[in-house]
Each structure stands twice: as C-alpha cells, then as structure tokens.
All heavy atoms as an XYZ file, in Angstrom:
722
protein
N     -47.464    -18.192     22.985
C     -46.920    -19.443     23.490
C     -47.206    -20.517     22.445
O     -48.352    -20.684     22.035
C     -47.598    -19.846     24.813
C     -47.338    -18.812     25.890
C     -47.120    -21.222     25.258
C     -48.135    -19.028     27.144
N     -46.201    -21.227     22.049
C     -46.386    -22.385     21.181
C     -46.287    -23.617     22.061
O     -45.323    -23.775     22.808
C     -45.293    -22.432     20.098
O     -45.364    -21.235     19.335
C     -45.483    -23.631     19.195
N     -47.305    -24.471     22.016
C     -47.293    -25.645     22.883
C     -48.049    -26.798     22.233
O     -48.930    -26.606     21.408
C     -47.904    -25.338     24.263
O     -47.781    -26.499     25.091
C     -49.376    -24.961     24.159
N     -47.673    -27.991     22.620
C     -48.425    -29.195     22.285
C     -49.089    -29.740     23.547
O     -49.694    -30.798     23.527
C     -47.502    -30.268     21.702
C     -46.936    -29.909     20.381
N     -45.794    -29.164     20.250
C     -47.367    -30.165     19.135
C     -45.527    -28.995     18.972
N     -46.468    -29.579     18.273
N     -48.947    -29.032     24.639
C     -49.372    -29.529     25.936
C     -50.829    -29.201     26.246
O     -51.200    -28.037     26.353
C     -48.492    -28.927     27.029
O     -49.010    -29.239     28.305
N     -51.653    -30.244     26.455
C     -53.022    -29.977     26.890
C     -53.054    -29.368     28.291
O     -54.002    -28.674     28.648
C     -53.694    -31.344     26.858
C     -52.591    -32.334     26.893
C     -51.393    -31.674     26.280
N     -52.000    -29.574     29.068
C     -51.949    -28.986     30.401
C     -51.804    -27.468     30.318
O     -52.435    -26.737     31.077
C     -50.792    -29.592     31.215
C     -50.915    -31.081     31.338
C     -50.050    -31.918     30.656
C     -51.920    -31.659     32.113
C     -50.175    -33.300     30.749
C     -52.063    -33.032     32.205
C     -51.178    -33.847     31.523
O     -51.312    -35.194     31.611
N     -50.982    -26.994     29.394
C     -50.822    -25.549     29.206
C     -52.140    -24.950     28.715
O     -52.570    -23.892     29.188
C     -49.691    -25.236     28.210
C     -48.351    -25.733     28.729
C     -49.643    -23.740     27.878
C     -47.835    -25.041     29.954
N     -52.792    -25.638     27.779
C     -54.067    -25.134     27.264
C     -55.121    -25.090     28.366
O     -55.910    -24.140     28.451
C     -54.540    -25.982     26.086
C     -53.623    -25.978     24.862
C     -54.156    -26.933     23.794
C     -53.440    -24.584     24.307
N     -55.128    -26.088     29.238
C     -56.067    -26.103     30.355
C     -55.752    -24.964     31.325
O     -56.661    -24.297     31.820
C     -56.026    -27.464     31.082
O     -56.380    -28.490     30.150
C     -56.984    -27.500     32.254
N     -54.465    -24.719     31.573
C     -54.075    -23.600     32.441
C     -54.526    -22.273     31.832
O     -55.011    -21.389     32.545
C     -52.569    -23.611     32.658
N     -54.374    -22.132     30.511
C     -54.843    -20.912     29.846
C     -56.359    -20.768     29.978
O     -56.865    -19.665     30.185
C     -54.431    -20.899     28.381
C     -52.941    -20.677     28.133
C     -52.608    -20.890     26.653
C     -52.510    -19.299     28.589
N     -57.084    -21.879     29.870
C     -58.537    -21.818     30.057
C     -58.879    -21.325     31.462
O     -59.828    -20.553     31.644
C     -59.186    -23.182     29.797
C     -59.608    -23.354     28.371
O     -59.699    -22.396     27.603
N     -59.878    -24.580     27.975
N     -58.112    -21.739     32.466
C     -58.355    -21.251     33.822
C     -58.119    -19.745     33.911
O     -58.858    -19.038     34.594
C     -57.480    -21.996     34.829
C     -58.005    -23.390     35.119
O     -59.142    -23.712     34.835
N     -57.146    -24.216     35.685
N     -57.112    -19.253     33.206
C     -56.846    -17.811     33.172
C     -57.996    -17.060     32.506
O     -58.386    -15.977     32.951
C     -55.533    -17.529     32.437
S     -54.062    -18.170     33.260
N     -58.530    -17.656     31.446
C     -59.677    -17.062     30.747
C     -60.909    -17.065     31.657
O     -61.632    -16.060     31.770
C     -59.971    -17.819     29.429
C     -58.802    -17.644     28.447
C     -61.284    -17.358     28.817
C     -58.837    -18.622     27.269
N     -61.153    -18.192     32.326
C     -62.299    -18.283     33.236
C     -62.191    -17.270     34.373
O     -63.191    -16.654     34.758
C     -62.411    -19.698     33.814
C     -62.985    -20.753     32.899
C     -62.833    -22.141     33.514
C     -64.452    -20.464     32.606
N     -60.993    -17.089     34.901
C     -60.803    -16.122     35.986
C     -61.154    -14.717     35.523
O     -61.821    -13.969     36.242
C     -59.363    -16.180     36.494
N     -60.731    -14.355     34.316
C     -61.063    -13.030     33.786
C     -62.562    -12.878     33.598
O     -63.142    -11.838     33.943
C     -60.338    -12.799     32.458
N     -63.209    -13.908     33.071
C     -64.661    -13.852     32.853
C     -65.417    -13.767     34.166
O     -66.357    -12.974     34.301
C     -65.122    -15.091     32.074
O     -64.565    -15.103     30.793
N     -65.012    -14.575     35.143
C     -65.690    -14.570     36.443
C     -65.505    -13.229     37.142
O     -66.450    -12.680     37.719
C     -65.159    -15.707     37.306
N     -64.313    -12.686     37.070
C     -64.009    -11.410     37.719
C     -64.847    -10.275     37.143
O     -65.289     -9.375     37.874
C     -62.513    -11.109     37.582
C     -62.085     -9.907     38.336
N     -62.061     -8.642     37.791
C     -61.661     -9.770     39.623
C     -61.638     -7.791     38.691
N     -61.394     -8.436     39.809
N     -65.093    -10.337     35.850
C     -65.815     -9.252     35.165
C     -67.236     -9.074     35.674
O     -67.774     -7.964     35.637
C     -65.823     -9.503     33.658
N     -67.855    -10.127     36.165
C     -69.252    -10.045     36.603
C     -69.423    -10.311     38.094
O     -70.548    -10.362     38.584
C     -70.118    -11.050     35.816
O     -69.620    -12.366     36.034
C     -70.105    -10.732     34.326
N     -68.329    -10.470     38.829
C     -68.398    -10.851     40.233
C     -68.624     -9.654     41.145
O     -68.254     -8.520     40.821
C     -67.104    -11.559     40.630
N     -69.184     -9.952     42.298
C     -69.304     -8.944     43.352
C     -67.910     -8.707     43.941
O     -66.967     -9.466     43.670
C     -70.240     -9.450     44.450
O     -69.638    -10.561     45.121
N     -67.771     -7.683     44.763
C     -66.476     -7.385     45.388
C     -65.983     -8.566     46.222
O     -64.803     -8.919     46.184
C     -66.588     -6.133     46.243
N     -66.888     -9.196     46.953
C     -66.522    -10.361     47.768
C     -66.070    -11.529     46.879
O     -65.073    -12.185     47.163
C     -67.713    -10.789     48.628
C     -67.413    -11.948     49.559
C     -68.608    -12.326     50.417
O     -69.338    -11.418     50.859
O     -68.803    -13.534     50.630
N     -66.806    -11.758     45.805
C     -66.421    -12.826     44.881
C     -65.092    -12.523     44.203
O     -64.287    -13.432     43.980
C     -67.516    -13.028     43.825
C     -68.788    -13.626     44.364
C     -69.915    -13.585     43.347
O     -70.055    -12.628     42.588
N     -70.724    -14.630     43.345
N     -64.843    -11.261     43.901
C     -63.577    -10.881     43.278
C     -62.400    -11.194     44.196
O     -61.345    -11.626     43.739
C     -63.586     -9.407     42.880
C     -64.469     -9.125     41.688
C     -64.520     -7.654     41.323
O     -63.982     -6.803     42.018
N     -65.183     -7.358     40.215
N     -62.589    -11.014     45.500
C     -61.535    -11.368     46.458
C     -61.268    -12.868     46.427
O     -60.111    -13.298     46.455
C     -61.928    -10.929     47.868
C     -61.877     -9.437     48.087
C     -62.274     -9.049     49.504
O     -62.097     -9.864     50.434
O     -62.766     -7.915     49.664
N     -62.328    -13.660     46.367
C     -62.176    -15.116     46.310
C     -61.481    -15.530     45.020
O     -60.585    -16.374     45.026
C     -63.557    -15.801     46.417
O     -64.185    -15.397     47.638
C     -63.433    -17.311     46.370
N     -61.886    -14.913     43.913
C     -61.257    -15.201     42.615
C     -59.769    -14.871     42.676
O     -58.931    -15.646     42.208
C     -61.963    -14.435     41.478
C     -63.379    -14.962     41.286
C     -61.167    -14.524     40.172
C     -64.284    -14.072     40.454
N     -59.426    -13.736     43.285
C     -58.020    -13.329     43.382
C     -57.197    -14.305     44.215
O     -56.013    -14.512     43.951
C     -57.923    -11.925     43.962
N     -57.837    -14.940     45.209
C     -57.144    -15.961     46.004
C     -56.898    -17.216     45.173
O     -55.863    -17.867     45.311
C     -57.947    -16.298     47.257
C     -57.921    -15.187     48.297
C     -58.793    -15.533     49.478
C     -58.857    -14.349     50.439
N     -59.822    -14.561     51.516
N     -57.855    -17.547     44.333
C     -57.701    -18.716     43.462
C     -56.689    -18.454     42.357
O     -55.883    -19.327     42.016
C     -59.045    -19.095     42.836
C     -60.091    -19.659     43.764
C     -61.441    -19.727     43.068
C     -59.659    -21.040     44.244
N     -56.761    -17.251     41.791
C     -55.847    -16.867     40.713
C     -55.660    -15.353     40.756
O     -56.594    -14.606     40.485
C     -56.396    -17.289     39.350
C     -55.454    -16.920     38.222
S     -55.961    -17.610     36.650
C     -55.733    -19.349     36.944
N     -54.430    -14.920     41.079
C     -54.164    -13.481     41.125
C     -54.532    -12.803     39.805
O     -54.408    -13.395     38.731
C     -52.653    -13.412     41.378
C     -52.331    -14.710     42.051
C     -53.264    -15.714     41.435
N     -54.992    -11.563     39.915
C     -55.534    -10.851     38.756
C     -54.525    -10.687     37.620
O     -54.902    -10.651     36.458
C     -56.094     -9.496     39.167
C     -56.919     -8.870     38.062
C     -57.776     -7.726     38.545
O     -57.834     -7.427     39.725
N     -58.468     -7.087     37.615
N     -53.234    -10.647     37.911
C     -52.263    -10.482     36.831
C     -52.183    -11.709     35.924
O     -51.551    -11.657     34.884
C     -50.880    -10.076     37.369
C     -50.231    -11.063     38.281
N     -50.456    -11.069     39.641
C     -49.370    -12.065     38.019
C     -49.752    -12.035     40.186
N     -49.088    -12.659     39.226
N     -52.834    -12.812     36.315
C     -52.910    -13.998     35.453
C     -54.206    -14.050     34.633
O     -54.359    -14.914     33.776
C     -52.801    -15.288     36.270
C     -51.454    -15.505     36.887
C     -51.326    -15.601     38.267
C     -50.309    -15.610     36.108
C     -50.090    -15.801     38.851
C     -49.071    -15.817     36.692
C     -48.970    -15.906     38.054
O     -47.744    -16.108     38.636
N     -55.150    -13.170     34.913
C     -56.427    -13.175     34.201
C     -56.176    -12.836     32.731
O     -55.418    -11.922     32.410
C     -57.397    -12.185     34.816
C     -57.787    -12.536     36.218
N     -58.797    -11.872     36.870
C     -57.326    -13.456     37.092
C     -58.929    -12.373     38.087
N     -58.042    -13.337     38.249
N     -56.865    -13.549     31.848
C     -56.646    -13.406     30.412
C     -57.993    -13.300     29.699
O     -58.719    -14.293     29.619
C     -55.855    -14.617     29.900
C     -55.501    -14.685     28.434
C     -54.593    -13.523     28.038
C     -54.795    -16.001     28.145
N     -58.344    -12.134     29.196
C     -59.618    -12.006     28.478
C     -59.627    -12.894     27.218
O     -58.639    -12.954     26.484
C     -59.671    -10.525     28.095
C     -58.732     -9.852     29.035
C     -57.645    -10.855     29.325
N     -60.734    -13.544     26.986
C     -60.871    -14.427     25.823
C     -60.581    -13.684     24.524
O     -59.984    -14.243     23.606
C     -62.274    -15.043     25.794
C     -62.492    -15.996     24.651
C     -61.895    -17.240     24.639
C     -63.305    -15.646     23.582
C     -62.091    -18.127     23.585
C     -63.514    -16.519     22.531
C     -62.906    -17.767     22.536
N     -60.951    -12.424     24.463
C     -60.726    -11.629     23.247
C     -59.241    -11.504     22.907
O     -58.895    -11.239     21.757
C     -61.339    -10.236     23.419
N     -58.377    -11.710     23.885
C     -56.934    -11.600     23.668
C     -56.277    -12.936     23.330
O     -55.056    -13.014     23.275
C     -56.252    -11.030     24.912
C     -56.662     -9.604     25.200
O     -57.354     -8.973     24.412
N     -56.255     -9.099     26.338
N     -57.079    -13.977     23.150
C     -56.545    -15.327     22.944
C     -56.776    -15.788     21.513
O     -57.871    -15.657     20.974
C     -57.219    -16.332     23.911
C     -56.778    -17.763     23.629
C     -56.930    -15.959     25.351
N     -55.727    -16.327     20.925
C     -55.834    -17.027     19.653
C     -55.270    -18.420     19.861
O     -54.231    -18.577     20.503
N     -55.952    -19.424     19.381
C     -55.475    -20.802     19.552
C     -55.834    -21.592     18.296
O     -56.966    -21.536     17.820
C     -56.119    -21.434     20.784
N     -54.844    -22.293     17.772
C     -55.024    -23.029     16.526
C     -54.408    -24.412     16.627
O     -53.555    -24.673     17.466
C     -54.339    -22.288     15.372
C     -54.858    -20.922     15.142
C     -55.884    -20.555     14.316
C     -54.420    -19.717     15.750
N     -56.095    -19.204     14.378
C     -55.199    -18.657     15.259
C     -53.428    -19.412     16.685
C     -55.036    -17.342     15.650
C     -53.255    -18.097     17.084
C     -54.049    -17.090     16.568
N     -54.841    -25.272     15.747
C     -54.243    -26.592     15.598
C     -54.017    -26.836     14.110
O     -54.630    -26.165     13.264
C     -55.143    -27.698     16.204
O     -54.427    -28.925     16.217
C     -56.439    -27.868     15.413
N     -53.156    -27.765     13.812
C     -52.959    -28.201     12.438
C     -53.633    -29.564     12.333
O     -53.235    -30.510     13.017
C     -51.457    -28.300     12.073
C     -51.286    -28.778     10.639
C     -50.768    -26.961     12.288
N     -54.674    -29.666     11.500
C     -55.414    -30.926     11.401
C     -54.642    -31.953     10.570
O     -53.552    -31.678     10.060
C     -56.841    -30.695     10.889
C     -56.897    -30.266      9.440
O     -55.979    -30.500      8.653
N     -57.994    -29.624      9.069
N     -55.211    -33.153     10.432
C     -54.539    -34.242      9.719
C     -54.231    -33.905      8.264
O     -53.331    -34.483      7.663
C     -55.388    -35.527      9.769
C     -55.508    -36.144     11.149
C     -56.890    -35.961     11.737
O     -57.866    -35.722     10.988
O     -56.998    -36.041     12.973
N     -54.951    -32.976      7.699
C     -54.732    -32.567      6.307
C     -53.706    -31.441      6.189
O     -53.452    -30.957      5.090
C     -56.055    -32.112      5.676
O     -57.012    -33.136      5.738
N     -53.152    -31.008      7.318
C     -52.175    -29.929      7.294
C     -52.788    -28.542      7.272
O     -52.094    -27.557      7.041
N     -54.086    -28.460      7.501
C     -54.796    -27.178      7.502
C     -54.815    -26.609      8.921
O     -55.137    -27.307      9.877
C     -56.259    -27.359      7.005
C     -56.312    -28.049      5.645
C     -57.005    -26.025      7.006
C     -55.717    -27.251      4.522
N     -54.479    -25.329      9.050
C     -54.527    -24.653     10.346
C     -55.966    -24.236     10.610
O     -56.612    -23.623      9.748
C     -53.594    -23.424     10.352
C     -53.727    -22.651     11.658
C     -52.150    -23.848     10.113
N     -56.458    -24.584     11.798
C     -57.830    -24.206     12.152
C     -57.885    -23.761     13.607
O     -57.134    -24.250     14.450
C     -58.811    -25.349     11.879
C     -58.486    -26.654     12.554
C     -59.372    -27.805     12.099
O     -60.021    -27.695     11.053
O     -59.406    -28.798     12.803
N     -58.768    -22.826     13.859
C     -58.933    -22.279     15.199
C     -59.541    -23.331     16.120
O     -60.392    -24.118     15.712
C     -59.854    -21.056     15.161
O     -60.083    -20.589     16.481
N     -59.090    -23.323     17.382
C     -59.698    -24.192     18.391
C     -60.366    -23.346     19.484
O     -60.628    -23.834     20.569
C     -58.684    -25.190     18.994
C     -57.480    -24.465     19.597
C     -58.260    -26.214     17.957
C     -56.553    -25.359     20.404
N     -60.630    -22.091     19.154
C     -61.382    -21.232     20.073
C     -62.848    -21.652     20.046
O     -63.434    -21.792     18.996
C     -61.269    -19.770     19.664
C     -59.925    -19.151     19.955
C     -59.785    -17.766     19.341
N     -60.988    -16.980     19.308
C     -61.216    -15.904     20.066
N     -60.308    -15.487     20.906
N     -62.342    -15.236     19.961
N     -63.419    -21.854     21.210
C     -64.842    -22.164     21.329
C     -65.550    -20.853     21.647
O     -65.541    -20.393     22.792
C     -65.067    -23.194     22.431
C     -66.519    -23.620     22.571
O     -67.433    -22.855     22.202
O     -66.753    -24.744     23.060
N     -66.117    -20.237     20.603
C     -66.735    -18.920     20.754
C     -67.927    -18.959     21.706
O     -68.149    -18.003     22.452
C     -67.165    -18.372     19.387
C     -66.023    -18.153     18.421
C     -65.055    -17.057     18.834
O     -65.461    -16.135     19.575
O     -63.878    -17.128     18.410
N     -68.680    -20.046     21.706
C     -69.858    -20.134     22.572
C     -69.443    -20.230     24.045
O     -69.963    -19.516     24.888
C     -70.711    -21.342     22.185
C     -71.988    -21.451     22.983
C     -72.858    -22.615     22.533
O     -72.664    -23.137     21.426
O     -73.739    -22.988     23.323
N     -68.512    -21.106     24.333
C     -68.066    -21.285     25.718
C     -67.060    -20.225     26.141
O     -66.775    -20.070     27.332
C     -67.445    -22.667     25.893
N     -66.500    -19.483     25.153
C     -65.478    -18.476     25.417
C     -64.241    -19.102     26.085
O     -63.693    -18.580     27.057
C     -66.033    -17.344     26.282
C     -67.154    -16.558     25.613
C     -66.633    -15.558     24.591
O     -66.046    -14.562     24.950
N     -66.861    -15.838     23.327
N     -63.814    -20.252     25.535
C     -62.642    -20.977     26.012
C     -61.901    -21.587     24.833
O     -62.421    -21.631     23.722
C     -63.057    -22.112     26.966
C     -63.693    -21.704     28.290
C     -64.300    -22.924     28.977
C     -62.662    -21.034     29.190
N     -60.715    -22.092     25.107
C     -60.019    -22.894     24.111
C     -60.753    -24.221     24.050
O     -61.097    -24.803     25.079
C     -58.542    -23.088     24.511
C     -57.824    -21.737     24.553
C     -57.846    -24.039     23.533
C     -56.440    -21.788     25.157
N     -61.016    -24.719     22.858
C     -61.878    -25.882     22.651
C     -61.554    -27.099     23.484
O     -60.464    -27.655     23.404
N     -62.490    -27.509     24.300
C     -62.317    -28.673     25.163
C     -62.247    -29.974     24.374
O     -61.615    -30.925     24.806
C     -63.454    -28.743     26.183
N     -62.884    -30.015     23.201
C     -62.879    -31.265     22.437
C     -61.466    -31.664     22.031
O     -61.105    -32.835     22.066
C     -63.782    -31.168     21.214
O     -63.321    -30.163     20.337
N     -60.638    -30.691     21.679
C     -59.246    -31.001     21.347
C     -58.526    -31.527     22.578
O     -57.804    -32.519     22.508
C     -58.509    -29.787     20.802
C     -57.006    -30.015     20.586
C     -56.787    -30.963     19.402
C     -56.267    -28.737     20.383
N     -58.726    -30.890     23.719
C     -58.070    -31.341     24.944
C     -58.498    -32.753     25.296
O     -57.678    -33.587     25.679
C     -58.389    -30.389     26.101
C     -58.030    -28.923     25.911
C     -58.394    -28.123     27.144
C     -56.565    -28.757     25.586
N     -59.791    -33.049     25.160
C     -60.297    -34.385     25.445
C     -59.725    -35.411     24.477
O     -59.361    -36.516     24.875
C     -61.827    -34.410     25.381
C     -62.479    -33.610     26.496
O     -61.791    -33.319     27.494
O     -63.657    -33.268     26.359
N     -59.636    -35.060     23.207
C     -59.106    -35.968     22.193
C     -57.659    -36.327     22.490
O     -57.275    -37.495     22.433
C     -59.205    -35.333     20.786
O     -60.577    -35.040     20.527
C     -58.680    -36.250     19.717
N     -56.857    -35.341     22.826
C     -55.446    -35.591     23.140
C     -55.338    -36.503     24.353
O     -54.582    -37.474     24.352
C     -54.692    -34.259     23.370
C     -53.302    -34.495     23.917
C     -54.635    -33.458     22.080
N     -56.106    -36.225     25.398
C     -56.078    -37.050     26.602
C     -56.497    -38.487     26.301
O     -55.902    -39.432     26.808
C     -56.979    -36.464     27.685
O     -56.494    -35.211     28.101
N     -57.514    -38.649     25.472
C     -57.979    -39.994     25.109
C     -56.910    -40.748     24.330
O     -56.709    -41.949     24.539
C     -59.276    -39.906     24.305
C     -60.461    -39.485     25.135
C     -61.686    -39.164     24.282
O     -61.651    -39.227     23.063
N     -62.783    -38.808     24.937
N     -56.212    -40.051     23.434
C     -55.138    -40.692     22.682
C     -54.030    -41.153     23.614
O     -53.540    -42.279     23.509
C     -54.580    -39.749     21.618
C     -55.515    -39.548     20.444
C     -54.950    -38.601     19.393
O     -53.702    -38.568     19.233
O     -55.746    -37.917     18.755
N     -53.623    -40.293     24.544
C     -52.585    -40.658     25.507
C     -53.026    -41.846     26.356
O     -52.251    -42.762     26.614
C     -52.245    -39.488     26.429
C     -51.451    -38.385     25.764
C     -51.553    -37.092     26.230
C     -50.614    -38.631     24.699
C     -50.828    -36.062     25.643
C     -49.886    -37.613     24.098
C     -49.989    -36.329     24.579
N     -54.273    -41.820     26.808
C     -54.786    -42.903     27.630
C     -54.810    -44.216     26.857
O     -54.468    -45.267     27.399
C     -56.190    -42.570     28.138
C     -56.764    -43.648     29.042
C     -58.164    -43.314     29.530
O     -58.805    -42.401     28.982
O     -58.610    -43.989     30.462
N     -55.196    -44.151     25.578
C     -55.227    -45.361     24.764
C     -53.849    -45.989     24.616
O     -53.691    -47.213     24.725
N     -52.847    -45.175     24.385
C     -51.472    -45.675     24.267
C     -51.023    -46.266     25.600
O     -50.459    -47.358     25.647
C     -50.512    -44.560     23.796
C     -49.061    -45.003     23.897
C     -50.840    -44.150     22.364
N     -51.282    -45.550     26.684
C     -50.901    -46.038     28.016
C     -51.545    -47.381     28.311
O     -50.889    -48.309     28.793
C     -51.310    -45.040     29.107
O     -50.615    -43.830     28.967
N     -52.826    -47.496     28.032
C     -53.535    -48.753     28.292
C     -52.979    -49.895     27.454
O     -52.822    -51.019     27.953
C     -55.035    -48.592     28.051
C     -55.698    -47.763     29.133
O     -55.185    -47.614     30.235
N     -56.849    -47.198     28.813
N     -52.677    -49.641     26.198
C     -52.117    -50.683     25.333
C     -50.754    -51.141     25.846
O     -50.454    -52.350     25.863
C     -52.006    -50.172     23.897
N     -49.930    -50.191     26.271
C     -48.613    -50.554     26.802
C     -48.734    -51.336     28.107
O     -48.005    -52.319     28.323
C     -47.772    -49.294     27.012
C     -47.354    -48.576     25.729
C     -46.755    -47.214     26.057
C     -46.385    -49.419     24.920
N     -49.656    -50.934     28.974
C     -49.870    -51.667     30.219
C     -50.382    -53.075     29.948
O     -49.985    -54.031     30.632
C     -50.839    -50.906     31.131
C     -50.276    -49.625     31.749
C     -51.386    -48.811     32.399
C     -49.171    -49.943     32.747
N     -51.253    -53.225     28.947
C     -51.746    -54.543     28.555
C     -50.590    -55.452     28.130
O     -50.546    -56.628     28.495
C     -52.772    -54.449     27.425
C     -54.112    -53.900     27.888
O     -54.330    -53.802     29.113
O     -54.926    -53.541     27.015
N     -49.653    -54.885     27.367
C     -48.491    -55.659     26.923
C     -47.635    -56.033     28.127
O     -47.199    -57.188     28.265
C     -47.676    -54.860     25.889
C     -48.473    -54.726     24.580
C     -46.316    -55.511     25.632
C     -47.903    -53.714     23.612
N     -47.387    -55.086     29.002
C     -46.519    -55.317     30.146
C     -47.097    -56.346     31.122
O     -46.373    -57.163     31.682
C     -46.252    -54.012     30.910
C     -45.372    -53.043     30.177
S     -45.254    -51.415     31.005
C     -44.652    -51.867     32.611
N     -48.393    -56.279     31.342
C     -49.020    -57.094     32.372
C     -49.924    -58.188     31.815
O     -50.673    -58.811     32.559
C     -49.773    -56.207     33.361
C     -48.843    -55.247     34.062
C     -48.864    -53.895     33.781
C     -47.891    -55.724     34.977
C     -47.988    -53.022     34.399
C     -47.007    -54.862     35.596
C     -47.057    -53.502     35.303
O     -46.189    -52.656     35.921
N     -49.853    -58.426     30.507
C     -50.541    -59.523     29.866
C     -52.047    -59.540     30.018
O     -52.640    -60.565     30.282
N     -52.671    -58.419     29.824
C     -54.142    -58.363     29.941
C     -54.815    -58.931     28.729
O     -54.313    -59.129     27.685
C     -54.585    -56.927     30.145
C-alpha cells in the first residue's frame, strides 16, 4: 500500500497490535481480540515494511523495531503539522 495517510498507518498499527496480542493471548482473550479485529486483518510486524522520504530525498525506514510498530513519531509529526496549519487558518478566519 502506498499512502500519505497517517490514518492508514494507524490502522496498520492496529492490525500489527492485534497479531501481537493474539500470539500471546489466552483462548478467552483471543475471542475478545477477534471481536475487536477479525483474525484475517491481523498483520505480523515481520511482514511490514514502511518508509518515508526525508527532506533530503533519502528513503528511510519508519519501522520502530523496539515497539514493533510503524513509527509513532512520524504519525505525531504529521498530525502536528496539520494541526498547526488548521490553527493558523482559524486564526485568520476568526481574528485571533
């Protein structure tokens, strides 16, 4: 999947988390996990590659090996940028 959407990346992180939780869960917990996210959506972290192109044009991985997720810092940065633009536009519109 090629995307610029932090929402898609967050959804993929949920798929990764579901696979990780399922792997160590009890049978009862696995049923709860399946209700939250059906097993056919579970995505092992080992099967995920995620990259970004930085300001210098260099491709770099955004996989967080420690957390076993797609890097949250990139998602937070994108959200902060969007929020900053939104706030500036609202300031202009409403004279803050």
